[in-house]
VMD Tcl script that draws the C-alpha trace (Angstrom):
set ca {
  {-17.83 -6.79 5.84}
  {-15.93 -4.42 3.42}
  {-14.36 -4.13 0.33}
  {-10.53 -4.49 0.41}
  {-8.35 -2.08 -2.31}
  {-4.88 -2.43 -3.43}
  {-3.05 0.23 -5.03}
  {-0.76 -1.08 -7.46}
  {1.58 -0.36 -10.23}
  {2.58 -2.34 -12.85}
  {6.18 -4.02 -11.88}
  {8.18 -2.63 -14.61}
  {11.72 -2.15 -15.15}
  {12.51 1.62 -14.54}
  {8.89 2.29 -13.55}
  {8.74 1.00 -10.43}
  {11.03 1.26 -6.80}
  {13.49 3.65 -8.76}
  {14.65 4.83 -5.52}
  {16.56 1.39 -5.33}
  {18.35 1.82 -8.14}
  {21.26 1.35 -7.34}
  {22.10 -0.48 -5.35}
  {19.93 -2.64 -7.69}
  {19.60 -3.03 -11.28}
  {15.77 -1.81 -12.58}
  {15.01 -5.97 -13.46}
  {15.95 -5.84 -9.97}
  {13.74 -3.28 -8.48}
  {10.54 -4.29 -10.28}
  {11.39 -8.10 -9.25}
  {11.19 -6.70 -6.26}
  {8.48 -4.81 -6.77}
  {6.31 -7.88 -8.49}
  {7.02 -9.85 -5.00}
  {6.06 -7.54 -3.13}
  {2.73 -7.09 -4.80}
  {2.62 -10.88 -5.02}
  {2.55 -11.19 -1.02}
  {-0.17 -8.17 -1.12}
  {-2.05 -10.28 -3.30}
  {-1.78 -13.62 -1.39}
  {-2.23 -11.89 2.00}
  {-5.86 -10.14 1.04}
  {-7.25 -13.27 -0.31}
  {-7.54 -14.57 2.88}
  {-9.30 -11.83 4.29}
  {-13.10 -12.17 4.09}
  {-14.47 -9.62 2.45}
  {-17.16 -8.63 0.04}
  {-15.17 -7.70 -2.93}
  {-11.22 -7.24 -3.31}
  {-10.09 -4.92 -6.35}
  {-6.66 -3.98 -7.87}
  {-6.08 -0.11 -8.54}
  {-3.69 -0.51 -11.16}
  {-1.43 1.58 -13.27}
  {-0.17 -0.13 -16.14}
  {-0.95 -3.64 -17.60}
  {-1.32 -6.57 -14.95}
  {-2.92 -9.86 -14.24}
  {-6.05 -9.84 -12.77}
  {-5.87 -12.19 -9.57}
  {-8.34 -14.91 -9.70}
  {-11.55 -13.84 -7.61}
  {-10.56 -10.04 -8.03}
  {-11.89 -7.32 -9.77}
  {-9.54 -4.65 -11.46}
  {-9.90 -0.94 -12.50}
  {-7.50 1.24 -13.92}
  {-6.35 4.45 -11.90}
  {-6.59 7.51 -13.06}
  {-5.71 11.14 -12.39}
  {-2.99 13.48 -12.97}
  {-1.60 12.84 -8.76}
  {-1.13 10.23 -6.67}
  {-3.49 12.52 -4.43}
  {-5.99 12.51 -7.21}
  {-5.54 8.67 -8.43}
  {-6.07 7.27 -4.75}
  {-9.31 9.80 -4.33}
  {-10.44 8.38 -7.47}
  {-9.72 4.72 -6.62}
  {-12.55 5.29 -3.57}
  {-14.79 6.71 -5.85}
  {-14.26 4.68 -9.27}
  {-14.86 1.25 -7.04}
  {-17.73 2.55 -4.28}
  {-20.10 0.05 -3.71}
  {-23.29 1.39 -1.70}
  {-23.27 0.71 2.10}
  {-19.59 -1.33 2.09}
  {-16.50 0.51 3.09}
  {-13.41 0.34 1.41}
  {-9.85 -0.27 3.15}
  {-7.06 0.87 0.62}
  {-3.79 -0.21 1.11}
  {-1.00 -0.26 -1.16}
  {1.91 -2.66 -2.32}
  {4.82 -1.72 -0.46}
  {4.51 -3.39 2.82}
  {4.24 -6.85 2.22}
  {5.07 -7.92 5.75}
  {0.86 -6.75 6.38}
  {-0.57 -10.09 7.63}
  {-4.58 -11.17 7.49}
  {-5.00 -10.70 10.97}
  {-3.90 -7.07 10.95}
  {-5.94 -6.64 7.60}
  {-9.22 -8.07 9.37}
  {-8.84 -6.04 12.42}
  {-8.55 -2.57 10.68}
  {-11.70 -3.91 9.11}
  {-13.48 -4.28 12.65}
  {-12.02 -0.61 13.50}
  {-13.58 0.48 10.11}
  {-16.64 -0.78 11.17}
  {-16.20 0.66 14.33}
  {-15.34 4.11 13.97}
  {-16.22 5.13 10.47}
  {-12.68 5.37 9.13}
  {-8.81 4.37 9.86}
  {-6.16 5.57 9.05}
  {-2.37 3.27 9.07}
  {0.60 5.66 9.51}
  {3.84 4.77 7.91}
  {7.39 4.62 9.20}
  {8.61 7.50 6.85}
  {5.49 9.72 7.80}
  {3.25 8.81 4.75}
  {0.72 6.15 5.47}
  {-0.34 2.37 4.34}
  {-3.79 1.82 4.81}
  {-7.04 4.20 4.43}
  {-10.61 3.34 6.19}
  {-13.15 5.30 4.79}
  {-17.32 4.62 5.10}
  {-17.91 7.21 2.72}
  {-15.80 6.97 -0.64}
  {-16.75 10.99 -1.11}
  {-14.35 11.69 1.45}
  {-11.79 10.73 -0.24}
  {-11.70 13.46 -2.62}
  {-9.86 15.79 0.02}
  {-6.49 13.51 -0.70}
  {-6.28 15.52 -4.38}
  {-5.29 18.69 -2.31}
  {-2.03 16.71 0.24}
  {0.79 16.29 -0.65}
  {1.96 13.45 -1.10}
  {5.41 11.46 -0.57}
  {6.60 14.00 1.87}
  {7.48 12.86 5.88}
  {3.84 14.55 6.62}
  {1.73 13.52 4.12}
  {0.41 11.31 7.01}
  {-0.50 14.30 9.45}
  {-1.80 16.38 6.02}
  {-4.14 13.32 5.04}
  {-5.12 13.68 8.94}
  {-6.20 17.08 9.34}
  {-7.70 17.09 5.60}
  {-9.77 14.85 6.86}
  {-10.76 16.33 10.28}
  {-11.74 18.99 8.08}
  {-14.34 17.07 6.41}
  {-15.10 15.81 10.03}
  {-13.91 12.26 9.59}
  {-11.29 11.29 12.19}
  {-10.40 7.60 11.65}
  {-8.82 5.70 14.03}
  {-5.23 4.71 13.84}
  {-3.66 1.81 12.94}
  {-0.40 0.34 14.08}
  {2.74 2.00 11.71}
  {4.13 -0.10 9.41}
  {7.41 0.81 7.07}
  {7.12 0.18 3.78}
  {9.79 -0.24 1.04}
  {11.59 2.99 -0.68}
  {15.36 2.16 0.22}
  {17.22 -0.71 0.60}
  {17.41 -0.32 4.37}
  {13.98 -0.57 3.97}
  {13.73 -3.74 1.89}
  {16.04 -5.41 4.05}
  {14.25 -4.63 7.29}
  {10.45 -5.31 5.56}
  {11.95 -8.54 4.29}
  {12.75 -9.56 8.11}
  {8.99 -8.80 9.00}
  {7.63 -10.56 6.07}
  {5.89 -13.93 6.99}
  {7.71 -17.41 6.23}
  {6.83 -18.11 2.68}
  {6.63 -14.48 1.86}
  {8.00 -14.38 -1.99}
  {9.08 -11.27 -0.79}
  {11.79 -11.73 1.70}
  {12.72 -14.29 -0.71}
  {13.41 -12.27 -3.61}
  {15.64 -9.80 -1.03}
  {17.74 -12.32 0.07}
  {18.57 -13.24 -3.33}
  {20.58 -9.35 -4.24}
  {23.35 -9.29 -2.06}
  {23.46 -5.67 -3.31}
  {21.25 -4.67 -0.75}
  {22.96 -5.70 1.80}
  {26.21 -4.71 0.35}
  {24.84 -1.23 0.21}
  {23.31 -1.33 3.60}
  {26.52 -2.39 5.30}
  {28.82 0.18 3.30}
  {26.38 3.15 4.83}
  {26.62 1.88 7.90}
  {30.59 1.60 7.32}
}
mol new
graphics top color blue
foreach p $ca { graphics top sphere $p radius 0.5 }
foreach p [lrange $ca 0 end-1] q [lrange $ca 1 end] { graphics top cylinder $p $q radius 0.2 }
display resetview
Protein backbone atom coordinates (compact mmCIF):
# COMPACT_ATOMS: atom_id res chain seq x y z
CA UNK A 1 0.00 0.00 0.00
CA UNK A 2 1.09 3.57 -0.67
CA UNK A 3 -0.07 7.03 0.20
CA UNK A 4 -1.28 9.38 -2.50
CA UNK A 5 -0.50 13.09 -2.46
CA UNK A 6 -2.36 15.65 -4.59
CA UNK A 7 -0.46 18.89 -5.10
CA UNK A 8 -3.11 21.57 -5.54
CA UNK A 9 -3.81 25.27 -5.53
CA UNK A 10 -7.10 26.68 -4.24
CA UNK A 11 -9.18 27.63 -7.32
CA UNK A 12 -9.23 31.37 -6.75
CA UNK A 13 -9.81 33.66 -9.78
CA UNK A 14 -6.60 35.36 -10.83
CA UNK A 15 -4.39 32.77 -9.08
CA UNK A 16 -5.02 29.59 -11.07
CA UNK A 17 -4.87 28.66 -14.75
CA UNK A 18 -3.84 32.19 -15.69
CA UNK A 19 -2.45 30.94 -19.02
CA UNK A 20 -6.06 30.31 -20.04
CA UNK A 21 -6.78 34.05 -19.75
CA UNK A 22 -7.65 34.90 -22.46
CA UNK A 23 -9.75 33.30 -23.86
CA UNK A 24 -11.17 32.54 -20.42
CA UNK A 25 -12.00 35.11 -17.81
CA UNK A 26 -10.26 34.62 -14.44
CA UNK A 27 -13.55 33.31 -13.06
CA UNK A 28 -13.90 30.77 -15.87
CA UNK A 29 -10.29 29.64 -15.44
CA UNK A 30 -10.90 29.16 -11.72
CA UNK A 31 -14.03 27.13 -12.50
CA UNK A 32 -12.00 24.85 -14.76
CA UNK A 33 -9.37 24.46 -12.04
CA UNK A 34 -12.05 23.59 -9.49
CA UNK A 35 -13.53 21.00 -11.83
CA UNK A 36 -10.11 19.46 -12.51
CA UNK A 37 -9.43 19.25 -8.78
CA UNK A 38 -12.85 17.68 -8.15
CA UNK A 39 -12.21 14.99 -10.75
CA UNK A 40 -8.75 14.31 -9.36
CA UNK A 41 -10.03 14.00 -5.80
CA UNK A 42 -12.84 11.69 -6.91
CA UNK A 43 -10.43 9.43 -8.79
CA UNK A 44 -7.85 9.29 -6.00
CA UNK A 45 -10.63 8.48 -3.52
CA UNK A 46 -11.29 5.28 -5.48
CA UNK A 47 -7.73 3.95 -5.10
CA UNK A 48 -6.94 1.76 -2.05
CA UNK A 49 -4.18 3.56 -0.14
CA UNK A 50 -2.86 4.05 3.38
CA UNK A 51 -3.61 7.77 3.29
CA UNK A 52 -4.79 10.47 0.89
CA UNK A 53 -3.34 13.92 1.43
CA UNK A 54 -4.17 17.24 -0.21
CA UNK A 55 -1.02 19.38 -0.31
CA UNK A 56 -2.69 22.72 -0.72
CA UNK A 57 -1.68 26.28 -1.54
CA UNK A 58 -4.47 28.47 -0.17
CA UNK A 59 -7.71 27.76 1.61
CA UNK A 60 -9.76 24.83 0.32
CA UNK A 61 -12.12 22.33 2.00
CA UNK A 62 -10.51 19.03 2.91
CA UNK A 63 -12.30 16.12 1.18
CA UNK A 64 -13.94 13.56 3.45
CA UNK A 65 -11.49 10.86 4.44
CA UNK A 66 -8.47 12.96 3.45
CA UNK A 67 -5.81 14.83 5.37
CA UNK A 68 -4.35 18.17 4.30
CA UNK A 69 -1.02 19.92 4.71
CA UNK A 70 -0.09 23.40 3.50
CA UNK A 71 2.46 23.89 0.78
CA UNK A 72 5.65 25.62 1.86
CA UNK A 73 8.75 26.83 0.07
CA UNK A 74 9.77 29.67 -2.22
CA UNK A 75 9.37 27.92 -5.56
CA UNK A 76 7.60 24.88 -6.99
CA UNK A 77 10.66 22.67 -6.64
CA UNK A 78 10.97 23.46 -2.94
CA UNK A 79 7.24 22.99 -2.45
CA UNK A 80 7.37 19.56 -4.05
CA UNK A 81 10.35 18.54 -1.94
CA UNK A 82 8.61 19.69 1.24
CA UNK A 83 5.41 17.91 0.19
CA UNK A 84 7.19 14.57 0.36
CA UNK A 85 9.01 15.46 3.60
CA UNK A 86 5.95 16.87 5.38
CA UNK A 87 3.74 13.87 4.61
CA UNK A 88 6.25 11.06 5.09
CA UNK A 89 4.95 7.88 6.70
CA UNK A 90 7.72 5.45 7.75
CA UNK A 91 7.82 2.46 5.44
CA UNK A 92 5.05 3.77 3.14
CA UNK A 93 5.96 4.89 -0.41
CA UNK A 94 4.34 8.10 -1.63
CA UNK A 95 2.94 8.88 -5.07
CA UNK A 96 2.44 12.58 -5.82
CA UNK A 97 0.28 13.92 -8.63
CA UNK A 98 -1.06 17.35 -9.51
CA UNK A 99 -4.55 18.67 -10.23
CA UNK A 100 -3.95 19.35 -13.94
CA UNK A 101 -4.58 15.84 -15.27
CA UNK A 102 -8.29 15.24 -14.55
CA UNK A 103 -8.29 12.45 -17.15
CA UNK A 104 -6.19 10.23 -14.86
CA UNK A 105 -7.97 7.00 -13.93
CA UNK A 106 -8.02 4.88 -10.81
CA UNK A 107 -6.63 2.01 -12.87
CA UNK A 108 -3.65 4.08 -13.96
CA UNK A 109 -2.96 5.15 -10.38
CA UNK A 110 -3.24 1.55 -9.15
CA UNK A 111 -0.77 0.47 -11.83
CA UNK A 112 1.56 3.30 -10.80
CA UNK A 113 1.34 2.13 -7.18
CA UNK A 114 2.25 -1.41 -8.20
CA UNK A 115 5.20 -0.13 -10.24
CA UNK A 116 6.31 1.98 -7.28
CA UNK A 117 6.42 -1.11 -5.07
CA UNK A 118 8.39 -3.03 -7.70
CA UNK A 119 10.89 -0.33 -8.66
CA UNK A 120 11.13 1.92 -5.61
CA UNK A 121 10.41 5.02 -7.72
CA UNK A 122 8.24 6.03 -10.68
CA UNK A 123 8.04 9.12 -12.89
CA UNK A 124 5.19 10.01 -15.24
CA UNK A 125 6.17 12.41 -18.02
CA UNK A 126 3.81 15.08 -19.28
CA UNK A 127 3.46 15.88 -22.97
CA UNK A 128 4.85 19.39 -22.48
CA UNK A 129 8.17 18.19 -21.07
CA UNK A 130 7.19 18.31 -17.42
CA UNK A 131 5.84 15.45 -15.34
CA UNK A 132 2.45 14.58 -13.88
CA UNK A 133 3.43 11.98 -11.27
CA UNK A 134 6.40 11.14 -9.08
CA UNK A 135 6.53 8.22 -6.69
CA UNK A 136 9.30 7.65 -4.18
CA UNK A 137 9.99 5.03 -1.54
CA UNK A 138 12.45 7.35 0.18
CA UNK A 139 10.92 10.82 0.68
CA UNK A 140 14.37 12.28 1.32
CA UNK A 141 15.18 11.72 -2.36
CA UNK A 142 12.69 14.48 -3.20
CA UNK A 143 15.18 17.04 -1.86
CA UNK A 144 16.75 17.11 -5.34
CA UNK A 145 13.59 18.72 -6.72
CA UNK A 146 14.55 22.02 -5.12
CA UNK A 147 17.37 22.34 -7.69
CA UNK A 148 15.32 21.35 -10.76
CA UNK A 149 14.02 24.15 -13.02
CA UNK A 150 10.24 23.75 -13.09
CA UNK A 151 7.70 24.54 -15.81
CA UNK A 152 10.15 24.14 -18.70
CA UNK A 153 10.21 21.71 -21.65
CA UNK A 154 13.14 19.94 -19.94
CA UNK A 155 11.71 19.62 -16.42
CA UNK A 156 11.12 15.88 -16.69
CA UNK A 157 14.57 15.14 -18.08
CA UNK A 158 16.22 17.36 -15.45
CA UNK A 159 14.19 15.65 -12.72
CA UNK A 160 15.30 12.25 -13.98
CA UNK A 161 18.94 13.33 -14.07
CA UNK A 162 18.73 14.75 -10.54
CA UNK A 163 17.21 11.53 -9.22
CA UNK A 164 19.85 9.45 -11.00
CA UNK A 165 22.46 11.57 -9.24
CA UNK A 166 21.00 10.32 -5.99
CA UNK A 167 21.04 6.72 -7.28
CA UNK A 168 17.26 6.70 -7.70
CA UNK A 169 16.14 5.21 -11.01
CA UNK A 170 12.39 5.64 -11.54
CA UNK A 171 10.33 3.35 -13.74
CA UNK A 172 8.50 5.24 -16.46
CA UNK A 173 4.74 5.71 -16.26
CA UNK A 174 2.54 6.50 -19.28
CA UNK A 175 2.70 10.08 -20.51
CA UNK A 176 -0.30 12.35 -19.92
CA UNK A 177 -1.25 15.80 -21.18
CA UNK A 178 -1.80 18.44 -18.52
CA UNK A 179 -3.91 21.57 -18.81
CA UNK A 180 -2.12 24.83 -19.54
CA UNK A 181 -3.67 26.19 -22.72
CA UNK A 182 -7.03 26.18 -24.51
CA UNK A 183 -5.78 23.36 -26.77
CA UNK A 184 -4.84 21.36 -23.69
CA UNK A 185 -8.21 21.93 -22.05
CA UNK A 186 -10.14 20.66 -25.08
CA UNK A 187 -7.86 17.64 -25.58
CA UNK A 188 -7.91 16.66 -21.91
CA UNK A 189 -11.69 17.09 -21.68
CA UNK A 190 -12.06 14.69 -24.62
CA UNK A 191 -9.94 12.13 -22.75
CA UNK A 192 -11.89 12.35 -19.49
CA UNK A 193 -14.17 9.58 -18.27
CA UNK A 194 -17.97 9.92 -18.49
CA UNK A 195 -19.34 12.12 -15.73
CA UNK A 196 -16.20 14.27 -15.59
CA UNK A 197 -16.68 17.65 -13.94
CA UNK A 198 -13.85 19.02 -16.06
CA UNK A 199 -15.31 17.85 -19.37
CA UNK A 200 -18.65 19.37 -18.42
CA UNK A 201 -17.04 22.67 -17.49
CA UNK A 202 -15.09 22.82 -20.75
CA UNK A 203 -18.24 22.03 -22.76
CA UNK A 204 -19.90 25.10 -21.27
CA UNK A 205 -17.07 27.44 -22.33
CA UNK A 206 -17.41 28.15 -26.02
CA UNK A 207 -14.56 30.66 -25.77
CA UNK A 208 -12.10 27.79 -25.56
CA UNK A 209 -13.29 26.14 -28.75
CA UNK A 210 -13.48 29.50 -30.54
CA UNK A 211 -9.91 30.31 -29.51
CA UNK A 212 -8.60 27.01 -30.86
CA UNK A 213 -10.54 27.39 -34.11
CA UNK A 214 -9.10 30.89 -34.47
CA UNK A 215 -5.56 29.57 -34.07
CA UNK A 216 -6.14 26.85 -36.66
CA UNK A 217 -7.68 29.31 -39.08
